[in-house]
C-alpha positions as MATLAB code, in Angstrom:
seq = 'MPIKTWKTHPAYYVLLEILQKKGAMKDAELFEALNEEFKDLGFKDFNELLMRLEIGGKIRTTSLARGKRRVELIT';
ca = [
      74.487  117.577  115.262;
      78.063  116.658  113.982;
      79.990  118.206  111.340;
      81.438  116.238  108.488;
      84.566  117.133  107.033;
      85.893  116.124  103.291;
      88.733  113.915  103.619;
      91.937  115.043  101.739;
      92.496  112.008   99.445;
      89.528  109.598   98.301;
      89.295  106.301   99.662;
      90.622  104.642   96.440;
      93.877  106.248   96.741;
      94.504  105.431  100.440;
      93.694  101.892   99.795;
      96.509  102.277   97.186;
      98.751  103.726   99.763;
      98.031  100.914  102.354;
      99.031   98.173   99.704;
     102.211  100.015   98.766;
     103.220  100.394  101.854;
     102.541   96.775  103.033;
     102.394   94.998  100.521;
      99.892   91.966   99.690;
      97.337   91.777  102.277;
      93.629   89.589  102.726;
      91.176   91.684  102.405;
      90.028   91.765  106.114;
      93.147   93.083  106.874;
      92.766   95.745  104.268;
      89.324   96.529  105.011;
      90.257   97.498  109.148;
      93.131   99.371  107.882;
      90.701  101.045  105.572;
      88.019  101.450  107.903;
      90.197  103.585  110.161;
      90.570  106.623  107.935;
      87.045  105.989  106.420;
      84.855  104.953  109.669;
      81.450  105.129  106.967;
      82.304  102.755  104.648;
      80.865   99.366  104.833;
      82.059   96.121  103.350;
      79.821   96.508  100.478;
      81.322   99.623   99.735;
      84.481   98.493  100.108;
      83.848   95.500   97.853;
      82.740   97.937   95.025;
      86.013   99.722   95.833;
      87.820   96.897   94.849;
      85.946   95.681   91.803;
      86.541   99.014   90.500;
      90.139   99.195   91.020;
      90.691   95.591   89.453;
      88.729   96.402   86.325;
      91.043   99.615   86.034;
      94.301   97.082   86.238;
      95.575   98.835   89.526;
      95.165   95.537   91.627;
      94.557   91.816   91.600;
      92.353   89.896   93.885;
      92.868   86.165   93.919;
      90.928   83.490   96.084;
      92.469   81.846   99.179;
      89.909   80.006  100.928;
      86.065   80.299  101.380;
      85.264   84.027  101.842;
      88.327   85.213  101.684;
      90.513   86.839   98.676;
      94.299   88.112   98.753;
      94.897   91.478   97.508;
      97.828   92.656   95.691;
      99.326   96.150   94.202;
     100.066   95.207   90.327;
     103.610   97.438   89.736;
];
């Protein structure tokens, strides 16, 4: 039976760190970068995370093309 360990930082914190280091990104690229750290994070959970951060005023998402978004950190 595999042992699950607790992460030292929550997913939203890692997401904000990635945006701070790399700047604005497409949502698919951001999901891939976040998925390296959190293997069990699904795209639905990722969208919920983006929604909570956008409502909280931490990030801004803009629509690029059909099904693609640009995610940027609000400073």
